[in-house]
C-alpha positions in Angstrom: 124.4 12.3 151.3 124.3 9.9 148.4 124.8 6.1 148.3 128.5 5.3 147.9 129.6 4.0 144.5 131.3 0.9 146.1 130.8 -0.8 149.5 133.3 0.6 152.0 134.2 -2.8 153.3 134.5 -5.1 150.4 134.6 -2.8 147.4 131.7 -4.3 145.5 129.8 -1.7 143.2 126.4 -1.0 144.7 125.3 2.5 143.6 123.7 1.2 140.4 121.2 -0.8 142.5 120.0 2.1 144.7 117.2 3.4 142.4 115.8 -0.1 141.9 115.9 -0.6 145.7 114.0 2.6 146.2 111.4 1.8 143.6 110.7 -1.7 145.0 110.7 -0.8 148.6 108.8 2.5 148.3 105.8 2.4 150.6 106.8 -1.1 151.6 105.4 -2.6 148.4 108.0 -5.4 148.8 109.8 -6.8 151.7 113.3 -5.3 152.1 115.0 -8.7 152.6 113.4 -10.1 149.4 114.4 -7.0 147.5 118.0 -7.2 148.5 118.0 -10.9 147.6 116.5 -10.2 144.2 119.1 -7.5 143.5 121.9 -9.9 144.4 123.1 -8.1 147.5 124.3 -11.0 149.6 127.1 -9.7 151.8 126.2 -8.2 155.2 128.5 -5.2 154.6 126.7 -4.3 151.4 123.3 -4.8 152.9 124.2 -2.4 155.8 125.0 0.3 153.2 121.4 0.0 151.9 119.7 -0.3 155.3 121.7 2.4 157.0 121.6 5.0 154.3 119.8 8.3 154.9 119.2 10.5 151.9 120.1 14.0 152.8 120.5 15.5 149.3 117.3 17.6 149.5 118.2 18.9 152.9 121.7 19.9 152.0 120.7 21.4 148.6 118.6 24.0 150.5 121.6 25.8 151.8 123.6 28.3 149.7 127.3 27.9 148.9 129.6 30.6 149.9 
């Protein structure tokens, strides 16, 4: 749904970096590895959170609540 506030493995706060990551990697303007290095995301577990995340918020918000 949305990026977790903290990394599930190490507990480092990562959610505040998500919008910058999207802006810099949108339409592949900048290499993903370089972007993560620039943002200071060095641990493999944190990088996996960014690389494996699928934003489903628009899809889920289309359904009604009961």
